[in-house]
C-alpha positions, -999 to +999 in steps of 0.1 A: -032+013+181-026+051+167-055+073+177-048+109+165-031+124+134-008+165+139-041+187+151-072+160+144-083+135+172-099+097+156-127+079+172-111+040+177-150+030+173-181+035+151-216+016+146-243+018+130-273+028+144-297+008+123-305-022+147-307-042+123-273-031+120-254-029+146-236-057+151-213-052+125-181-033+138-152-018+118-113-019+136-084-002+116-055-018+115-023-001+111+006-035+115+037-046+099+035-073+113+017-107+135+035-095+170+017-059+155-017-082+149-022-092+181-013-064+206-043-048+187-065-071+186-059-079+224-066-040+228-096-037+207-121-069+223-137-049+244-160-042+211-174-072+220-192-073+186-187-093+155-157-076+135-152-067+101-118-057+093-105-022+072-065-029+065-054+001+061-010-013+064+001-011+026+021-044+026+034-078+019+044-103+036+071-130+024+072-166+034+087-203+024+050-206+004+047-178-011+034-145-011+010-137+015-010-109+023-015-084+056-048-091+052-043-131+049-021-126+078-047-110+098-074-139+089-052-165+099-044-146+133-077-144+143-105-154+121-121-128+113-136-108+081-115-085+065-123-064+038-089-033+024-091+006+025-063+018-008-067+047-021-051+082-026-054+088+007-030+112+021-036+114+057-036+154+066-059+165+038-085+135+046-083+146+076-089+183+065-117+168+048-105+180+009-122+166-013-109+123-024-117+091-031-108+056-020-120+021-027-127-006-005-120-046-017-144-065-002-153-103-015-184-107+005-216-090-017-238-081+017-206-060+034-194-042+008-222-016+004-229-017+037-193+000+046-198+021+022-229+034+035-201+036+072-177+054+055-187+077+027-192+112+039-193+141+011-158+143+009-145+108+008-162+089-015-162+052-017-160+031-047-165-007-037-153-035-056-148-077-052-109-078-057-094-069-028-064-093-030-055-068-061-067-038-040-045-046-012-013-057-041-018-019-057-015-005-018+018-030-008+033-021-046+030+015-056+057+025-025+082+007-044+075+029-077+075+061-050+108+053-037+120+051-075+100+087-085+127+100-058+154+089-072+143+102-103+135+135-077+169+136-067+188+130-098+175+162-111+154+147-137+113+160-149+083+152-151+086+135-177+107+105-163+086+107-138+057+099-155+077+066-173+080+056-136+048+057-131+034+036-164+058+013-161+057+015-124+014+005-133+029-019-160+052-043-132+021-041-106-005-055-129+019-082-140+028-092-107-012-094-095-018-116-128+011-140-107-002-138-071-034-128-071-052-167-079-079-166-053-098-137-074-093-124-109-075-097-124-091-072-140-077-037-156-106-017-146-092-027-109-060-004-115-085+023-129-097+026-093-087+052-066-068+022-051-043+014-084-033+046-107-050+071-087-030+063-055+000+055-073+004+094-092-005+110-056+028+086-044+048+097-067+040+131-061+032+137-025+045+101-010+071+098+023+083+073-002+087+096-030+107+122+001+133+099+014+143+086-021+151+118-033+168+124+001+188+090-008+197+104-041+208+135-028+230+125-001+242+094-005+228+086+033+214+052+038+176+047+040+177+034+085+199+068+090+170+090+062+141+083+082+157+086+113+161+124+106+130+129+084+108+108+098+115+106+132+127+066+133+091+055+112+099+030+091+092+035+053+069+003+036+083+015+003+121-005+011+104-033+030+081-036+006+108-043-020+130-068+001+098-092+009+087-087-033+125-094-042+126-122-021+096-139-039+102-131-075+140-150-065+119-181-056+100-178-087+129-166-108+118-134-120+132-111-108+147-103-141+104-100-151+104-070-127+133-048-135+112-015-115+109-033-085+142-048-088+164-020-095+143+000-064+152-034-044+192-034-053+198+006-047+185+003-013+198-030+000+230-040-019+245-008-023+242-004-065+243+033-083+211+054-080+220+057-114+212+022-117+177+033-120+176+054-148+198+021-167+172+003-156+137+032-173+166+029-206+164-008-209+126-013-197+110-051-217+081-027-219+103-006-251+116-043-265 
């Protein structure tokens, strides 16, 4: 597990001092695959306590049975309780203790307040909601939208265009959640939390997915080439999530209902011109 960022050393385990709650442990996963999940779990067995997992991984897993959230994969693999934490939380700013907000999605009403008490600080304010699947899907889908925002930057469009990308992207995120988040309600209020519109704005202006999207539009290099050059080989979540989302949309014959998500996928993987993304905005069904 990663335990440090640039200039920062992070503690790998935390426990509440209250003896009544001392059996609660937390473990943060940053896993992109089931193999990563197994490895990280084996590395954390020494915790020796009941684990409530805070998953900050932002992705989905497409299977023949449909969409699986990363939290579902972890829950099935490890048979432990899972919560999700998503929000406008650029890591270096959080580490520097610059004020921000985050959202915890927790279906267990007894656990949510404890996690808030454990994680909240003066400059890291926490809201807890029960719609954990919606919180998690926001964290995955916003990376697709951010790639599109980067395309617009690379093509020389301005803030008005990016605002349209954010709005249309948010509409597709809400529509997608209503179709695929079948285990919990999908309320508009959750999209107004930090996990929703706030994280979407931050990612479309300051995230890695936006950065690579811009470079992709300007240079014509592949996503893999840009990952190696600009991210030291780290893999972007936006294009990968777009591919997973396209797979489940294809299975359900719903590709045309999500043109922004589809355009990002087609441009990243099927050689479609970047300018196609602008045509997607111009002809988006939200305008019809």
